[in-house]
C-alpha positions, 0 to 999 in steps of 0.5 A: 724884136721879140721878148726872150722866152719867159722864165719858168719854175717847178718844184717838188717836195720829198719827205726824207724821213719817210723816203717818199714824196710829200703829197698835199703840201700847199705851195705859193709862188711870188715874184718881184723885179729886184731887191727893193721890189714888192712881192707880187703873188703869182700862183698857188698850187699843191703837191700831187701824189708824186710830190710835184707841183705841175701847174705853176705858170711861167713867170711874168716879164721883168721878174728877177726874183721868185719866192716859193713858200711851202706850208709844211705844217699842212703836210705834217704837224710833227715837224719843227718847221711849219713853213719853209720859204726860199728866195732865188734869182731868175733869168729870162728864158731859163727853167728853175727847178727848186726841190725841197727835201723835208724832214721833221727837224731840217730841210734843204733846197737846191737848184735841180734840173 
């Protein structure tokens, strides 16, 4: 019997105050197997000119939660939030697209498609 396909994650960052993608934002991806599991670093990337991380690898088998950490202070030192982290549940075989909408004094994340 084969294992279900691995879950995957993608993200992009949009600078809503400038109305354009946020290029050069460092992003770290970590995973854990459940609420009490230890976070395990999984990948590091940086947003490209279109604000996207195109090179995040598939998640390891058993990953139930994922965390994206955005170093927004590297993008702009004007904002109130120098870092943004978001944690979300993952399911085997599903793709999870989690965009970050960023402005100097607020942010929003959501599950995209």
